[in-house]
C-alpha angles and dihedrals in degrees: 000000000000123000091240092056092049092047090053090050089051091050091049093048094049092047092049090051093051093049090047088052091054096043109107095020118126090243095048094112093049090046091051092050090049093047090051092058098035100092091050091045091055093047091048101040106019132250096274096050093045092051091047090051093051091048093048093051092054096186118141094259093047093047092048095050091045090053094045095049094041093051093049098045094044089053093050097047095044097247112134109158123067139003121322092217091053090049090050093050100040113021115018118107121212094268092048092048092051093047092048090048093049092047092048092052093046090051093044093052087064093041090052093051093049092046089052090052101039111025128070119250113251108274095025 
């Protein structure tokens, strides 16, 4: 089995676990809505600005998605201590930022699909 295939499986498993943890929460619909727009938000606004927006909002669904994406990306880029947003703003070089952005989007594509399948749409 190739490394790429196993990484895709790891992303899928992690995304599935995050969506399962949110399922049944009072904010599940809002989380799902946010997860559905997250990859496009990062592509349009950048990883740093999107993370800062989620942090500033501070609502349960924003905090949960920020935590889920941060945990995943930090694990993949080998950054374990501290805040991902702080790393992006103060420490990351161009290559590190690009790698973190690509990893966040790849993870969020899985998260988006599972949210579409498992979480209620906002208002349902």
